[in-house]
N, C-alpha and C positions, 0 to 999 in steps of 0.2 A: 433128823430130816425135817425140813420146813413143811408146814402145813400147806396144802393146796387149796386155794379158794377160787371157786368159779361162780360167777353171777348167772345162775341158771335162767332167771327171768329175762335178763338182757340177752342171753344167748338165744332163747326161744323167740323173743321179740325181733331180734335181728333176722332170724330165719323167716319169720312171718312177714316182716317188712320186705325182705328180698323177694318172697313169693309174690307179693303185691306188685312190686316194681317190675318183676319179670313179666307178669300178666299184662301190666300196662304197656310195657315196651312191645310185647308180642302182639297186642291188640291195637296198636296205634293206627295202623293202616285201616282197619275196620272202623275205628272211631271216626276217621276222616271220611271214609266212604258213606257212613251213616249220617254225617253232618249235612244239614240242609243249608247249602250255600247258594244264594241266588245268582251270583256272578260266575259264569262258566270259566272265566279266566282264573279266578281265585281257586275254583274247584280243581282245574287242571294243574295249577301250580302246586296245590296241596297233594294231589295224587302223585305228581312227579317227586315231590319231597318224600312222601311215604315210601315210594319205591326205592329211592336212594337210602332212606332211613333204614329200611329193612336189611339192606346189604351191609351198611356200615355198623348197625347196632348188633348184628349177629354175634360178633366177637365179644361185645360187652355183655350181652345176655348169657353167653356161654360161661363167661367168667363169673357172673352173678349166680348162675345155676351151680357152679362148682362151690362157691363160698356158701350158698344156701344149703347145699348137701352136706358140707363139712359142719355147718352150724347144727343142722338137724341130727347128724350122726353123733357129733360131740355131745349134744344134749341127751340123746337117747343112751349112748354108751356111759356117760358120766352118771346119769341117774340109775342105770342098771347096776353099775359097779358099786355105787353108794348103797343101794338097797342090799346087794349081796354081802357087802362088808358089814352092814348093820345086822343082818341076819346071822352071819358068822360070829360076830361079837356077842350077840344075844345068846347064841348056842354055847359059846365058850363060857360066858358068865353063868349060865344055868348049869353047865357041867361042873364048874369049879365050886359052886355053892352046895352041891350034893354031897 
């Protein structure tokens, strides 16, 4: 059976990056509202954009949340399994040397 190799650092970084992106996407409307824009025309255009943005980006953020959850779960499950296997191997080694 071939060895399985997982880059755990990259998996965790991916999950963390997705969390940041999701937060940025979810907070885009508030960022625009908090912006101090002198021209009301520009402010209204940005508010309209963020309203449309929220509707259109919903599916994208749902997809990112799914991938982020898979990355987190994959990292957690892989490290837990690796730890369990290491413990079982250590117990087997200590039992065979007695």
